[in-house]
One Martini backbone bead per residue (centre of mass of N, CA, C, O) as a GRO file, in nm:
protein
  214
    1UNK     BB    1  12.177  -2.246 -15.414
    2UNK     BB    2  12.293  -2.018 -15.618
    3UNK     BB    3  12.225  -1.869 -15.940
    4UNK     BB    4  12.477  -1.695 -15.864
    5UNK     BB    5  12.781  -1.639 -15.916
    6UNK     BB    6  13.043  -1.527 -15.732
    7UNK     BB    7  13.158  -1.320 -15.933
    8UNK     BB    8  12.875  -1.188 -15.988
    9UNK     BB    9  12.821  -1.097 -15.696
   10UNK     BB   10  13.043  -0.889 -15.678
   11UNK     BB   11  12.941  -0.714 -15.909
   12UNK     BB   12  12.650  -0.654 -15.783
   13UNK     BB   13  12.743  -0.512 -15.525
   14UNK     BB   14  12.863  -0.273 -15.687
   15UNK     BB   15  12.615  -0.192 -15.850
   16UNK     BB   16  12.422  -0.144 -15.593
   17UNK     BB   17  12.566   0.117 -15.493
   18UNK     BB   18  12.398   0.293 -15.726
   19UNK     BB   19  12.156   0.299 -15.569
   20UNK     BB   20  11.942   0.562 -15.482
   21UNK     BB   21  11.679   0.402 -15.429
   22UNK     BB   22  11.458   0.199 -15.330
   23UNK     BB   23  11.365  -0.132 -15.433
   24UNK     BB   24  11.084  -0.320 -15.552
   25UNK     BB   25  11.010  -0.663 -15.561
   26UNK     BB   26  10.728  -0.805 -15.724
   27UNK     BB   27  10.601  -1.133 -15.673
   28UNK     BB   28  10.432  -1.384 -15.866
   29UNK     BB   29  10.273  -1.680 -15.773
   30UNK     BB   30  10.227  -2.019 -15.640
   31UNK     BB   31  10.185  -2.296 -15.462
   32UNK     BB   32  10.190  -2.430 -15.743
   33UNK     BB   33  10.440  -2.404 -15.911
   34UNK     BB   34  10.569  -2.304 -16.185
   35UNK     BB   35  10.835  -2.396 -16.377
   36UNK     BB   36  10.970  -2.076 -16.316
   37UNK     BB   37  10.901  -1.979 -16.021
   38UNK     BB   38  11.130  -2.086 -15.845
   39UNK     BB   39  11.375  -1.956 -15.992
   40UNK     BB   40  11.274  -1.668 -15.971
   41UNK     BB   41  11.262  -1.646 -15.671
   42UNK     BB   42  11.565  -1.718 -15.609
   43UNK     BB   43  11.675  -1.487 -15.772
   44UNK     BB   44  11.557  -1.253 -15.614
   45UNK     BB   45  11.669  -1.335 -15.336
   46UNK     BB   46  11.958  -1.292 -15.419
   47UNK     BB   47  11.944  -0.995 -15.492
   48UNK     BB   48  11.849  -0.890 -15.217
   49UNK     BB   49  12.105  -1.009 -15.050
   50UNK     BB   50  12.312  -0.810 -15.229
   51UNK     BB   51  12.185  -0.494 -15.149
   52UNK     BB   52  12.185  -0.386 -14.860
   53UNK     BB   53  11.860  -0.319 -14.852
   54UNK     BB   54  11.775  -0.193 -15.150
   55UNK     BB   55  11.620  -0.472 -15.209
   56UNK     BB   56  11.287  -0.555 -15.208
   57UNK     BB   57  11.089  -0.847 -15.125
   58UNK     BB   58  10.770  -0.952 -15.266
   59UNK     BB   59  10.525  -1.221 -15.210
   60UNK     BB   60  10.263  -1.346 -15.425
   61UNK     BB   61   9.955  -1.489 -15.478
   62UNK     BB   62   9.770  -1.535 -15.759
   63UNK     BB   63   9.504  -1.652 -15.604
   64UNK     BB   64   9.495  -1.512 -15.305
   65UNK     BB   65   9.612  -1.210 -15.396
   66UNK     BB   66   9.390  -1.019 -15.549
   67UNK     BB   67   9.451  -0.728 -15.476
   68UNK     BB   68   9.740  -0.731 -15.604
   69UNK     BB   69   9.667  -0.832 -15.881
   70UNK     BB   70   9.483  -0.588 -15.947
   71UNK     BB   71   9.671  -0.349 -15.890
   72UNK     BB   72   9.900  -0.474 -16.113
   73UNK     BB   73   9.767  -0.633 -16.354
   74UNK     BB   74   9.794  -0.952 -16.328
   75UNK     BB   75   9.778  -1.237 -16.581
   76UNK     BB   76  10.062  -1.383 -16.510
   77UNK     BB   77  10.307  -1.651 -16.469
   78UNK     BB   78  10.571  -1.521 -16.390
   79UNK     BB   79  10.590  -1.206 -16.188
   80UNK     BB   80  10.754  -0.876 -16.219
   81UNK     BB   81  10.784  -0.591 -16.022
   82UNK     BB   82  10.935  -0.265 -16.058
   83UNK     BB   83  10.966  -0.055 -15.774
   84UNK     BB   84  10.959   0.259 -15.646
   85UNK     BB   85  10.817   0.542 -15.558
   86UNK     BB   86  10.662   0.390 -15.791
   87UNK     BB   87  10.457   0.267 -16.044
   88UNK     BB   88  10.589   0.244 -16.379
   89UNK     BB   89  10.524  -0.030 -16.549
   90UNK     BB   90  10.712  -0.269 -16.479
   91UNK     BB   91  10.753  -0.585 -16.650
   92UNK     BB   92  10.797  -0.945 -16.580
   93UNK     BB   93  10.741  -1.229 -16.794
   94UNK     BB   94  10.923  -1.439 -16.668
   95UNK     BB   95  11.234  -1.528 -16.664
   96UNK     BB   96  11.526  -1.309 -16.593
   97UNK     BB   97  11.734  -1.461 -16.775
   98UNK     BB   98  12.011  -1.449 -16.917
   99UNK     BB   99  12.007  -1.176 -17.097
  100UNK     BB  100  11.769  -1.065 -16.900
  101UNK     BB  101  11.928  -0.991 -16.649
  102UNK     BB  102  12.015  -0.712 -16.747
  103UNK     BB  103  11.731  -0.590 -16.761
  104UNK     BB  104  11.683  -0.606 -16.452
  105UNK     BB  105  11.922  -0.442 -16.348
  106UNK     BB  106  11.861  -0.179 -16.512
  107UNK     BB  107  11.579  -0.134 -16.397
  108UNK     BB  108  11.655  -0.093 -16.111
  109UNK     BB  109  11.838   0.162 -16.165
  110UNK     BB  110  11.626   0.336 -16.303
  111UNK     BB  111  11.412   0.334 -16.069
  112UNK     BB  112  11.600   0.449 -15.843
  113UNK     BB  113  11.600   0.727 -16.003
  114UNK     BB  114  11.343   0.807 -16.185
  115UNK     BB  115  11.486   0.798 -16.477
  116UNK     BB  116  11.510   0.739 -16.821
  117UNK     BB  117  11.732   0.880 -17.027
  118UNK     BB  118  11.591   1.027 -17.241
  119UNK     BB  119  11.525   1.234 -17.480
  120UNK     BB  120  11.383   1.530 -17.531
  121UNK     BB  121  11.223   1.445 -17.778
  122UNK     BB  122  11.076   1.201 -17.645
  123UNK     BB  123  10.942   1.357 -17.416
  124UNK     BB  124  10.765   1.538 -17.596
  125UNK     BB  125  10.615   1.312 -17.748
  126UNK     BB  126  10.476   1.174 -17.489
  127UNK     BB  127  10.287   1.421 -17.412
  128UNK     BB  128  10.071   1.330 -17.648
  129UNK     BB  129   9.959   1.134 -17.463
  130UNK     BB  130   9.613   1.011 -17.342
  131UNK     BB  131   9.643   0.699 -17.341
  132UNK     BB  132   9.698   0.389 -17.282
  133UNK     BB  133  10.013   0.197 -17.301
  134UNK     BB  134  10.112  -0.137 -17.430
  135UNK     BB  135  10.425  -0.291 -17.405
  136UNK     BB  136  10.527  -0.583 -17.582
  137UNK     BB  137  10.813  -0.799 -17.525
  138UNK     BB  138  10.943  -1.046 -17.712
  139UNK     BB  139  11.150  -1.320 -17.583
  140UNK     BB  140  11.470  -1.474 -17.541
  141UNK     BB  141  11.736  -1.586 -17.346
  142UNK     BB  142  11.930  -1.602 -17.631
  143UNK     BB  143  11.891  -1.295 -17.697
  144UNK     BB  144  12.114  -1.023 -17.764
  145UNK     BB  145  11.880  -0.796 -17.857
  146UNK     BB  146  11.649  -0.776 -17.637
  147UNK     BB  147  11.739  -0.591 -17.399
  148UNK     BB  148  11.728  -0.320 -17.550
  149UNK     BB  149  11.413  -0.334 -17.583
  150UNK     BB  150  11.328  -0.361 -17.301
  151UNK     BB  151  11.459  -0.113 -17.184
  152UNK     BB  152  11.298   0.085 -17.366
  153UNK     BB  153  11.021   0.020 -17.246
  154UNK     BB  154  11.099   0.091 -16.957
  155UNK     BB  155  11.173   0.386 -17.000
  156UNK     BB  156  10.903   0.480 -17.113
  157UNK     BB  157  10.757   0.408 -16.843
  158UNK     BB  158  10.903   0.604 -16.666
  159UNK     BB  159  10.823   0.865 -16.833
  160UNK     BB  160  10.521   0.741 -16.858
  161UNK     BB  161  10.209   0.683 -16.699
  162UNK     BB  162  10.075   0.543 -16.964
  163UNK     BB  163  10.315   0.323 -16.962
  164UNK     BB  164  10.365  -0.011 -17.031
  165UNK     BB  165  10.637  -0.254 -16.974
  166UNK     BB  166  10.685  -0.584 -17.131
  167UNK     BB  167  10.822  -0.888 -17.060
  168UNK     BB  168  10.817  -1.180 -17.272
  169UNK     BB  169  10.866  -1.518 -17.244
  170UNK     BB  170  10.805  -1.729 -17.491
  171UNK     BB  171  10.815  -2.031 -17.379
  172UNK     BB  172  10.589  -1.963 -17.134
  173UNK     BB  173  10.369  -1.831 -17.369
  174UNK     BB  174  10.227  -1.984 -17.632
  175UNK     BB  175   9.958  -1.852 -17.671
  176UNK     BB  176  10.080  -1.568 -17.741
  177UNK     BB  177  10.248  -1.659 -17.976
  178UNK     BB  178  10.001  -1.733 -18.149
  179UNK     BB  179   9.830  -1.475 -18.136
  180UNK     BB  180  10.105  -1.293 -18.255
  181UNK     BB  181  10.296  -1.448 -18.442
  182UNK     BB  182  10.573  -1.533 -18.325
  183UNK     BB  183  10.898  -1.579 -18.507
  184UNK     BB  184  11.067  -1.341 -18.380
  185UNK     BB  185  11.341  -1.178 -18.198
  186UNK     BB  186  11.230  -0.905 -18.125
  187UNK     BB  187  10.882  -0.845 -18.027
  188UNK     BB  188  10.649  -0.576 -18.084
  189UNK     BB  189  10.361  -0.478 -17.896
  190UNK     BB  190  10.106  -0.220 -17.949
  191UNK     BB  191   9.787  -0.234 -17.847
  192UNK     BB  192   9.740  -0.460 -18.074
  193UNK     BB  193   9.830  -0.260 -18.354
  194UNK     BB  194  10.146  -0.261 -18.314
  195UNK     BB  195  10.438  -0.387 -18.504
  196UNK     BB  196  10.773  -0.515 -18.442
  197UNK     BB  197  11.121  -0.578 -18.530
  198UNK     BB  198  11.381  -0.541 -18.335
  199UNK     BB  199  11.653  -0.323 -18.230
  200UNK     BB  200  11.574  -0.018 -18.201
  201UNK     BB  201  11.612   0.294 -18.202
  202UNK     BB  202  11.466   0.528 -18.029
  203UNK     BB  203  11.336   0.696 -18.254
  204UNK     BB  204  11.199   0.452 -18.395
  205UNK     BB  205  11.035   0.348 -18.163
  206UNK     BB  206  10.872   0.616 -18.117
  207UNK     BB  207  10.740   0.628 -18.391
  208UNK     BB  208  10.579   0.367 -18.352
  209UNK     BB  209  10.434   0.449 -18.089
  210UNK     BB  210  10.287   0.715 -18.205
  211UNK     BB  211  10.074   0.549 -18.380
  212UNK     BB  212   9.837   0.557 -18.165
  213UNK     BB  213   9.731   0.846 -18.270
  214UNK     BB  214   9.598   0.750 -18.558
   0.00000   0.00000   0.00000
């Protein structure tokens, strides 16, 4: 039984016609699947089946496929990498369901184009980066403001090879919630030194991001 309703399946088939280049969803699970691994795998399988061959799915074992785990720097599961003509650094940790289903679909479309859609001002600012930047966006599946923040992190990752943008579903990773003292979402942690809350506009998000240069 599909996790995607029939009416939504029709909509997705139309949306996937806009995919410019093939996209690969690289999913990490394990033999004894984690609580949300099975549902995440089935969701990705459904998406792939609706795409007329434009969305390819690869599944790897977190324990046994260490070469792939190391290549994509995966440290927890379930994990989804959205890869286009290259690995843009887009990651989903936890099931991308609820409001975050929109984030997954948008990321697929963005990666298929290989273009961030960010402003020229933002693009110029990102050229100043010299070292790797990891953006962690903590979300809940019931948060209507979170997808905007996740999408911004992913657009930034597409624009800069130095940036990795991660969605982290809060309920699945309680240790990280404690570590970063996440009390509300969306909560953004950048390189473990910069943090802010809320769905900020692009300009404000980037201003916070560029504090890594301080």
